[in-house]
MIMAR-630318 format. One line per field, with one value per residue (C-alpha): residue number from 0; residue in one letter; z, x, y. Coordinates in nm, 4 decimals, m for minus. Layout:
N
num: NUM ...;
residuo: a ...;
Z: Z ...;
X: X ...;
Y: Y ...;
//
This chain:
452
num: 0 1 2 3 4 5 6 7 8 9 10 11 12 13 14 15 16 17 18 19 20 21 22 23 24 25 26 27 28 29 30 31 32 33 34 35 36 37 38 39 40 41 42 43 44 45 46 47 48 49 50 51 52 53 54 55 56 57 58 59 60 61 62 63 64 65 66 67 68 69 70 71 72 73 74 75 76 77 78 79 80 81 82 83 84 85 86 87 88 89 90 91 92 93 94 95 96 97 98 99 100 101 102 103 104 105 106 107 108 109 110 111 112 113 114 115 116 117 118 119 120 121 122 123 124 125 126 127 128 129 130 131 132 133 134 135 136 137 138 139 140 141 142 143 144 145 146 147 148 149 150 151 152 153 154 155 156 157 158 159 160 161 162 163 164 165 166 167 168 169 170 171 172 173 174 175 176 177 178 179 180 181 182 183 184 185 186 187 188 189 190 191 192 193 194 195 196 197 198 199 200 201 202 203 204 205 206 207 208 209 210 211 212 213 214 215 216 217 218 219 220 221 222 223 224 225 226 227 228 229 230 231 232 233 234 235 236 237 238 239 240 241 242 243 244 245 246 247 248 249 250 251 252 253 254 255 256 257 258 259 260 261 262 263 264 265 266 267 268 269 270 271 272 273 274 275 276 277 278 279 280 281 282 283 284 285 286 287 288 289 290 291 292 293 294 295 296 297 298 299 300 301 302 303 304 305 306 307 308 309 310 311 312 313 314 315 316 317 318 319 320 321 322 323 324 325 326 327 328 329 330 331 332 333 334 335 336 337 338 339 340 341 342 343 344 345 346 347 348 349 350 351 352 353 354 355 356 357 358 359 360 361 362 363 364 365 366 367 368 369 370 371 372 373 374 375 376 377 378 379 380 381 382 383 384 385 386 387 388 389 390 391 392 393 394 395 396 397 398 399 400 401 402 403 404 405 406 407 408 409 410 411 412 413 414 415 416 417 418 419 420 421 422 423 424 425 426 427 428 429 430 431 432 433 434 435 436 437 438 439 440 441 442 443 444 445 446 447 448 449 450 451;
residuo: m k r t a i t a v t l a v l a p l a g c g g a a s a g d g s t v t v t v g y q s k t i n t v t a g t l l r s l g a f e r e l r t l g a e d g k t y k v k w e d y a t g a p i t a q m t a g k i d i g s m g d f p l l l n a a r g k q l g r p t k l v s v t g y n l r g g l n t v v t g p d s s i d d l r d l r g k k v s t s v g s a a d g t l v r a l q r a g i d p a h d i r k l n q q p a v g a s t l a a g s v d a l s q f v a w p g l l a h q g k a k a l y d g a e l n l p t f h g v t a r e d f a k e r p t v l e a f l k a q a t a t r y l n e h p a t a a e k v a r a t g l p a e a v y l y n g a h g i a t f d p s l k p r l v a a l k k d v p i l k s a k l v d g v d v d a f v d d r y v r r a l g s a a y a e q l s a g p p a g r s e v w a k g s s r t r s f t s p k d l l r h v a a h r s a v r a a y v p d a r t g t l w f a d r a v w v a d g l d l v p f i t a a s a r a y l a g h a d a t l l d s y v d a l r r a a a;
Z: m0.3442 m0.1950 0.0786 0.2817 0.5725 0.9352 1.1138 1.4255 1.6160 1.4914 1.6256 1.9679 1.9953 1.8840 2.1109 2.4270 2.2303 2.0909 2.4428 2.5662 2.2571 2.2594 1.9449 1.7141 1.6689 2.0363 2.1215 2.3952 2.3289 2.0949 1.8726 1.6875 1.5038 1.2348 1.1259 0.7654 0.6540 0.2925 0.0318 m0.1900 m0.4493 m0.4699 m0.7161 m0.7424 m0.3883 m0.4859 m0.4385 m0.0664 m0.0493 m0.2625 m0.4845 m0.2138 0.0064 m0.2613 m0.3397 0.0259 m0.0177 0.3223 0.5125 0.3258 0.4250 0.7857 0.7974 0.6866 0.9452 1.2089 1.1235 1.1910 1.5249 1.6690 1.6547 1.5199 1.2915 1.2062 0.9684 1.0207 0.7052 0.7383 0.4261 0.4140 0.1559 0.2196 0.3678 0.6647 0.8862 0.8214 0.9477 1.2484 1.3394 1.2850 1.5251 1.7821 1.7568 1.6120 1.2513 1.1818 0.8107 0.5707 0.2083 0.0561 m0.2029 m0.1864 m0.0318 0.2405 0.3100 0.4005 0.6293 0.7773 0.8394 1.0037 1.2166 1.3294 1.4569 1.6100 1.8018 1.9119 1.6809 1.4047 1.0796 0.7970 0.4153 0.3379 m0.0164 m0.3328 m0.4898 m0.8118 m0.9708 m1.2747 m1.3342 m1.5057 m1.2718 m1.4863 m1.2015 m1.1354 m1.3795 m1.3853 m1.5520 m1.6459 m1.7348 m2.0710 m2.2266 m2.0539 m2.2634 m2.0551 m2.2626 m2.1299 m1.7685 m1.7955 m1.8346 m1.4651 m1.3537 m1.1243 m1.1391 m0.8674 m0.8593 m0.6412 m0.4969 m0.1821 0.0003 0.0959 m0.1768 m0.4714 m0.6966 m0.5092 m0.5532 m0.9306 m0.9471 m0.7496 m0.9726 m1.2991 m1.2209 m1.1115 m1.4387 m1.6320 m1.4373 m1.2087 m0.8290 m0.6944 m0.3607 m0.5030 m0.8682 m0.8314 m0.5595 m0.4302 m0.2724 m0.0230 m0.1055 m0.0886 m0.4383 m0.4432 m0.3314 m0.5920 m0.8614 m0.7519 m0.7479 m1.0861 m1.2402 m1.0816 m1.2181 m0.8802 m0.9622 m1.2939 m1.2543 m1.0431 m0.9697 m0.8388 m0.8413 m0.9743 m1.0416 m1.0391 m1.3623 m1.5655 m1.4131 m1.4840 m1.8404 m1.9024 m1.7765 m2.0033 m1.7040 m1.7601 m2.0070 m1.9415 m1.9032 m1.7822 m1.7880 m1.4724 m1.6741 m1.8250 m1.5041 m1.5614 m1.1869 m1.0494 m0.8329 m0.6516 m0.3722 m0.1207 0.2058 0.5486 0.8752 1.2258 1.3448 1.6688 1.4872 1.2401 1.5139 1.7231 1.4267 1.1434 1.0187 0.9982 0.8016 0.5621 0.5271 0.4173 0.1715 0.0279 m0.0201 m0.1886 m0.4363 m0.5056 m0.5807 m0.7937 m0.9911 m1.0371 m1.1520 m1.4021 m1.5382 m1.5530 m1.5865 m1.7103 m1.4688 m1.1836 m1.3110 m1.3034 m0.9467 m0.8356 m1.0161 m0.8314 m0.4910 m0.5484 m0.7773 m1.0369 m1.3969 m1.4924 m1.8090 m1.5656 m1.3359 m1.6478 m1.7656 m1.4716 m1.3766 m1.7078 m1.8977 m2.0423 m1.8014 m1.6280 m1.3306 m1.3068 m1.0152 m0.8469 m0.4689 m0.4874 m0.3386 m0.6433 m0.5914 m0.8367 m0.6300 m0.3090 m0.4782 m0.5877 m0.2287 m0.1239 m0.3801 m0.2522 0.0990 0.0083 m0.1343 0.1806 0.3942 0.1834 0.2654 0.6319 0.6523 0.7686 0.9193 0.7460 0.6778 0.7116 0.4019 0.4381 0.7897 0.6757 0.3981 0.4962 0.2385 0.4752 0.5119 0.1439 0.0483 0.2901 0.1670 m0.1941 m0.1593 m0.2596 m0.6188 m0.6983 m0.5317 m0.7101 m1.0469 m0.9706 m0.8407 m1.1796 m1.3881 m1.5527 m1.6853 m2.0006 m2.3277 m2.3869 m2.6378 m2.7787 m2.6535 m2.7285 m2.4682 m2.6533 m2.4926 m2.3190 m2.3284 m2.0247 m2.2391 m2.4430 m2.7804 m2.8289 m3.1568 m3.2781 m3.3451 m3.2495 m3.6205 m3.6283 m3.3172 m3.4873 m3.7976 m3.5774 m3.3775 m3.7028 m3.8229 m3.4832 m3.3060 m3.1642 m3.0142 m2.8514 m2.4749 m2.4362 m2.6390 m2.5014 m2.6623 m2.5224 m2.5487 m2.8208 m2.5884 m2.2419 m2.3093 m2.0538 m2.1508 m2.2128 m2.3562 m2.7388 m2.7489 m2.5070 m2.6626 m2.8880 m3.2226 m3.4842 m3.8520 m3.9603 m4.3156 m4.3094 m3.9456 m3.6575 m3.3298 m2.9946 m2.7033 m2.3629 m2.3784 m2.6305 m2.5153 m2.5910 m2.9284 m2.9994 m2.9043 m3.1513 m3.4295 m3.3718 m3.4598 m3.7524 m4.0093 m4.2113 m3.9304 m3.8554 m3.5603 m3.6081 m3.5004 m3.3290 m3.2587 m3.5204 m3.7643 m3.6539 m3.6951 m4.0483 m4.1444 m4.0152 m4.2049 m4.5277;
X: 11.6205 11.3175 11.1442 10.8443 10.7859 10.8442 10.5084 10.3842 10.4127 10.7920 10.8490 10.7005 10.9380 11.2271 11.1823 11.3269 11.6070 11.6984 11.7440 11.9638 12.1318 12.5108 12.6940 12.7754 13.1275 13.2133 13.4839 13.7259 13.9289 14.1698 13.9225 13.6516 13.3672 13.1966 12.8335 12.7420 12.3749 12.3246 12.0812 12.2620 11.9768 11.9179 12.1873 12.2196 12.3631 12.6539 12.9388 12.8300 12.7367 12.7757 13.0537 13.2398 13.2160 13.3551 13.6477 13.7538 13.8145 13.6575 13.8776 14.1931 14.1203 14.0649 14.3913 14.5639 14.3742 14.4681 14.8315 14.7992 14.6033 14.6984 14.3487 14.2149 13.9057 13.6565 13.3579 13.0252 12.8118 12.4387 12.2390 11.8682 11.5953 11.4685 11.5755 11.3201 11.5006 11.8352 11.6719 11.5227 11.8717 12.0396 11.7865 11.8538 12.2236 12.3116 12.4056 12.6585 12.6335 12.3491 12.2535 11.8988 11.6985 11.5653 11.2317 11.3569 11.6403 11.3765 11.2094 11.5513 11.6029 11.2506 11.2809 11.6247 11.5118 11.2008 11.3786 11.6723 11.9103 11.9690 12.1305 12.3119 12.3051 12.6739 12.7076 12.5275 12.5699 12.3698 12.1362 11.9276 11.8397 11.5046 11.3753 11.4410 11.5290 11.1599 10.9172 10.5576 10.5211 10.2372 10.2196 10.3808 10.0400 9.8333 9.6019 9.6836 9.9201 9.8382 9.8604 9.5030 9.4001 9.4959 9.1682 8.9889 9.2706 9.4987 9.8564 10.1339 10.3968 10.5992 10.4322 10.6902 10.9316 11.0382 10.8544 10.5333 10.6184 10.6547 10.3191 10.1488 10.2972 10.2474 9.8683 9.8094 9.9565 9.7237 9.4257 9.3776 9.3322 9.5886 9.3986 9.0623 9.0763 9.3091 9.3450 9.6995 9.8529 10.1466 10.3889 10.7645 10.9125 10.9565 10.5978 10.4787 10.6530 10.5051 10.1536 10.2100 10.3183 10.0219 9.7726 9.6695 9.7569 9.7258 10.0583 10.3643 10.5485 10.8909 11.2538 11.5756 11.6400 11.2874 11.1442 11.4449 11.4781 11.1160 11.1486 11.4740 11.2970 10.9934 10.7635 10.6690 10.6563 10.7050 10.3908 10.5536 10.9072 10.9667 11.2010 10.8938 10.8423 11.1805 11.2397 11.5825 11.5870 11.8800 12.0280 12.2586 12.4566 12.3294 12.5266 12.4378 12.5257 12.6743 12.8948 13.0131 13.1184 13.2858 13.4590 13.4888 13.8040 13.6152 13.3386 13.5936 13.7679 13.4206 13.3670 13.7221 13.6307 13.3210 13.5132 13.7383 13.4328 13.2850 13.6060 13.6084 13.2465 13.3032 13.6330 13.5188 13.1311 13.0814 13.3150 13.1571 12.8081 12.9407 13.0705 12.7362 12.5539 12.7565 12.6884 12.3204 12.2035 12.0679 12.1395 12.4417 12.2599 11.9956 12.2663 12.4339 12.0949 12.1301 12.4916 12.6572 12.8811 12.5524 12.3159 12.0055 12.2115 12.5180 12.7424 12.9071 12.9278 12.8831 12.5706 12.4647 12.2239 11.9819 11.9490 11.8972 11.6432 11.4532 11.4699 11.2770 11.0196 10.9754 10.8786 10.5149 10.4484 10.5426 10.3533 10.0466 10.0683 10.1077 10.4478 10.6319 10.5308 10.8080 11.1959 11.4489 11.6464 11.9010 11.9911 12.0028 12.2513 12.6089 12.8808 13.1661 13.3027 13.2864 13.4542 13.7437 13.7508 13.7867 13.9551 13.8244 13.9348 13.8229 13.4857 13.4293 13.5014 13.2512 12.9996 12.9892 12.9929 12.6874 12.5760 12.7313 12.5276 12.3149 12.4564 12.3350 12.5490 12.5950 12.7487 12.8932 12.9096 13.2397 13.3439 13.4258 13.3596 13.0838 13.0644 12.8827 12.7115 12.6287 12.2628 11.9966 11.9903 12.3559 12.3149 12.0353 12.2403 12.5192 12.2851 12.1334 12.4685 12.5849 12.2755 12.4210 12.7050 12.5062 12.4623 12.2532 12.1646 12.0588 11.9170 11.8079 11.4479 11.4193 11.2191 11.3782 11.7233 11.6467 11.8389 11.6334 11.6775 11.6571 11.4535 11.2041 11.1801 10.8760 11.0228 10.9115 11.0293 11.0457 11.1701 11.5104 11.5538 11.4569 11.3469 11.3148 11.0912 11.0327 10.6554 10.3826 10.2441 10.5728 10.5817 10.2333 10.3090 10.5934 10.3714 10.1188 10.3863 10.5496 10.2873 10.5106 10.6336 10.4996 10.4772 10.6739 10.5205 10.8245 11.1947 11.2620 11.0812 11.3175 11.6223 11.5062 11.4678 11.8097 11.9753 11.7993;
Y: m16.0182 m15.9649 m16.1215 m16.1823 m15.9458 m16.0358 m16.0969 m15.9202 m16.2612 m16.2914 m15.9308 m16.0152 m16.3121 m16.1085 m15.8172 m15.9866 m16.1408 m15.7996 m15.6741 m15.9619 m16.1136 m16.0703 m15.9515 m16.2563 m16.1039 m16.1172 m16.3929 m16.4730 m16.1419 m16.3104 m16.4950 m16.3185 m16.5029 m16.3109 m16.4362 m16.3770 m16.4417 m16.5005 m16.6438 m16.8862 m16.9112 m16.5284 m16.5146 m16.1330 m16.1529 m16.3843 m16.1357 m16.1166 m16.4655 m16.7815 m16.6806 m16.4741 m16.7906 m17.0169 m16.7925 m16.7756 m16.4060 m16.2884 m16.5460 m16.4252 m16.0589 m16.1589 m16.3486 m16.0364 m15.8317 m16.0854 m16.0658 m15.6899 m15.6954 m16.0240 m16.1672 m16.4937 m16.4488 m16.7166 m16.6906 m16.8459 m16.8567 m16.9062 m16.9731 m16.8705 m16.8982 m16.5495 m16.2068 m16.2181 m16.4616 m16.2793 m15.9744 m16.1642 m16.2953 m15.9502 m15.7751 m16.0535 m15.9715 m16.3153 m16.2116 m15.9389 m15.8888 m15.9825 m15.9443 m15.9201 m15.7248 m15.3724 m15.4163 m15.6544 m15.4014 m15.1444 m15.3958 m15.4640 m15.0986 m15.0578 m15.3715 m15.2786 m14.9449 m15.0705 m15.3351 m15.1219 m15.2932 m15.0326 m15.1587 m14.9813 m15.0394 m15.0479 m15.1684 m15.2965 m15.6374 m15.6627 m15.4008 m15.3235 m14.9582 m15.0381 m15.3002 m15.6094 m15.8341 m15.8974 m16.0664 m16.1823 m16.5253 m16.7536 m17.1265 m17.2074 m17.2987 m17.0252 m16.8213 m16.5132 m16.2890 m15.9462 m15.8079 m15.7034 m16.0661 m16.1067 m15.9407 m16.1904 m16.4341 m16.5905 m16.4629 m16.5799 m16.3570 m16.2887 m15.9998 m15.7405 m15.8297 m15.6317 m15.8697 m15.7848 m15.4159 m15.4810 m15.6671 m15.3805 m15.1071 m15.2917 m15.3678 m15.0072 m14.8864 m15.1352 m14.9917 m15.2940 m15.2496 m15.5012 m15.5063 m15.5984 m15.7080 m16.0073 m16.2791 m16.2561 m16.5561 m16.4753 m16.7694 m16.8312 m16.8531 m17.2255 m17.2785 m17.0297 m17.2051 m17.5328 m17.3944 m17.2384 m17.5813 m17.7360 m17.4846 m17.3716 m17.0086 m16.8275 m16.6257 m16.5833 m16.2583 m16.3302 m16.2051 m16.3476 m16.6324 m16.7808 m16.6336 m16.7076 m17.0618 m17.1575 m17.0213 m17.2210 m17.5284 m17.4740 m17.4341 m17.0634 m16.7955 m16.4272 m16.2043 m15.8838 m15.7632 m15.5457 m15.3283 m15.1783 m14.9797 m14.8158 m14.8058 m14.9314 m15.2429 m15.3867 m15.6090 m15.4972 m15.5687 m15.4622 m15.4635 m15.4176 m15.0617 m15.1872 m15.4391 m15.1769 m14.9359 m15.2098 m15.3915 m15.1258 m15.3040 m15.6369 m15.4878 m15.3154 m15.6571 m15.8006 m15.5112 m15.5674 m15.9261 m15.8383 m15.6186 m15.9173 m16.1366 m15.8618 m15.8382 m16.2079 m16.2215 m15.9394 m16.0773 m16.4554 m16.4399 m16.7913 m16.9613 m16.7575 m16.8887 m17.2411 m17.1920 m17.0550 m17.3320 m17.5997 m17.4398 m17.3829 m17.6670 m17.3899 m17.4462 m17.2428 m17.1227 m16.9604 m16.8069 m16.6580 m16.4959 m16.2727 m16.2650 m16.2850 m16.0276 m15.8618 m16.0173 m15.8659 m15.7608 m15.5305 m15.5881 m15.2912 m15.2234 m14.8463 m14.6928 m14.4946 m14.1962 m14.3467 m14.6661 m14.4730 m14.2548 m14.5584 m14.7089 m14.3949 m14.4630 m14.8157 m14.6979 m14.5877 m14.9418 m15.1040 m14.8416 m14.9118 m15.2814 m15.1796 m15.3513 m15.0415 m14.7080 m14.5403 m14.5606 m14.2886 m14.4083 m14.1314 m14.2542 m14.6096 m14.5661 m14.5342 m14.5627 m14.4803 m14.8277 m14.9190 m14.5838 m14.6706 m15.0261 m14.9444 m14.6170 m14.2801 m14.2820 m14.6337 m14.5762 m14.2478 m14.4352 m14.7045 m14.4545 m14.2793 m14.6113 m14.7487 m15.1008 m15.2451 m15.2084 m15.5196 m15.7693 m16.0997 m16.3910 m16.7548 m16.9882 m17.2986 m17.6427 m17.7162 m17.3585 m17.1262 m16.8211 m16.6771 m16.5142 m16.1881 m16.0629 m15.7204 m15.8050 m16.0708 m16.1680 m16.2360 m16.4566 m16.6536 m16.7096 m16.8509 m17.0661 m17.2007 m17.3146 m17.4585 m17.5734 m17.9003 m17.7089 m17.4416 m17.4513 m17.1401 m16.8276 m16.4911 m16.1761 m15.8201 m15.7345 m15.4790 m15.2310 m15.2707 m15.4336 m15.7122 m16.0205 m16.3436 m16.6823 m16.6664 m16.9852 m16.8474 m16.4947 m16.3788 m16.3000 m16.0380 m16.0113 m15.6468 m15.6401 m15.8157 m15.7581 m16.0144 m15.8507 m16.0344 m15.9462 m16.1172 m16.0752 m16.1105 m15.7928 m15.6158 m15.7729 m15.6523 m15.3036 m15.3025 m15.4425 m15.1625 m14.9069 m15.1007 m15.1924 m15.4057 m15.6205 m15.9746 m16.1883 m16.5203 m16.8477 m16.9948 m16.9783 m17.2367 m16.9978 m16.7251 m16.9470 m17.0441 m16.6950 m16.5945 m16.8770 m16.7791;
//
């Protein structure tokens, strides 16, 4: 999703490269190599990266194109841990197509314009209309259970990422100055996860899949659900403008392949999660939390107006951090290629579609499908009766709808109802408005009550 900004030193190195680097798609006239930069472990980009690659969909589209134009097409896949090096390689003319989160996309646009290698946002991979792809977590035994408790504390994040943007906005809403009231450490996600586990930082603000992964592993608990901001966040596909103009049919072939991967993910979410897990080493249960049938992310390549509007609201955050001078979002967004790739009618249908309603789900061991339930209590009743057969159980937060692991949720009993929350702060807010509700001690207590 979201990535650390390119430094001034990096820009100085890239400037001469941008002036002399040849397009990665150039070949001997009959052979064309297309270079795709992706982030295997940023799992909301899988329809333009990990899953797409495993399905071979882009290569099939290029074979079809080659049969029509007589050229031989080859794909070079380059896997990166963050979006910043993808942008660096694109602005050096060495990557044709890349995928990354919304804040890094803005940095991509800014750097491309600055270095004379303009880029275009051509499609979306995964999105959440409320911002639930970003989460602030603390250690599992931390006494910090409210965002305001971070005053004076050390917090790890990736500066220039959407997770950093979530942190800044959340702290400001809580009356905390993110520039002076906390000590922010600019760290890559894996480094931040390690420092949190070591107790060297008090909290970690990161993007998918790190918060869910750490919670699943029992190494963190959620402190703040990014969906409380109610601001969309997403991942998308960016292409060099010169490549798009020179090879529009190749870019459209990529977007057709992305649509194929999107359909596969939506039609076979558990199997897709297993494929991504095998390719990345991430637990399939954590992948499914985000990419599942009712997961935190919705996959749809259309460039929805709400997402473009949210991108414009992100620019001031990056400007205040002195990471960009400004970005012309309208000039950066270009949906011509995805419209042609999908067809006008299909694109219009996806453009108007919204995310599916949140549902509680159980993934049974040995199954390639999940089972959904009408309420969290029904899920708990099922789990209580089949505990040894359950691989993972998921419930939507009662306030934001963000999916979370049932065994990591904070549970409240309200009469005969059992209500889940991602954070203790959200549970307390619910209790304040429901006098008869009580906070449960544990997941086991919730299971016991459901069974009774």
